[in-house]
C-alpha positions, 0 to 999 in steps of 0.5 A, a space after each residue: 577523219 580530220 576536221 578542217 582547220 576552219 571547223 576546229 577554230 569554230 569548235 574552239 570558239 564554241 568551247 571557249 564561250 561555254 567555259 567563259 559563261 560557266 566561269 561567270 556562273 551560268 549553265 552553257 553547253 554546245 548545241 547539236 550540229 546543223 542548228 542556227 545557234 552554237 551554244 545554249 545558255 540557261 540563266 535560270 529563267 530562260 534559255 538563250 540561243 548563242 551564235 559564236 563567231 570566231 577569228 584567229 586574230 586581227 586582220 588588215 582592214 581593206 580599203 584604208 590609206 593607213 594600215 589598220 588592223 581589227 577583229 572582223 566578224 560576219 554576223 549577217 549571214 550563215 549556211 552554205 556559202 553564207 546564203 541565209 540571213 539570221 533572224 530574230 527567232 534563230 539567235 538571241 546573242 552573238 558571241 565574238 571570240 578572238 582566239 589569239 587573246 582568248 577573249 569573248 565579247 557578247 552582243 
């Protein structure tokens, strides 16, 4: 069974975050499917729940007179059809991944 392209892009982002954190000296590993977070980070004192948002590249920003491009991420909602909002109990950190340039930002 083949994974959808969207799922493959998401998985690539999750593994890139794990790699990035490991190279920075942290212990990080992907979580199980169906959880509100994608990666667990162990900093030696506590576990952090990381939600990974991945994009393939910049997109045109809608409703602008001048053409502008930006990396756009939806960090407010999740679940089927984006019907659920994230809560403070579910996520500690968001990792924003730009696959085209292989960069990760954290917030």
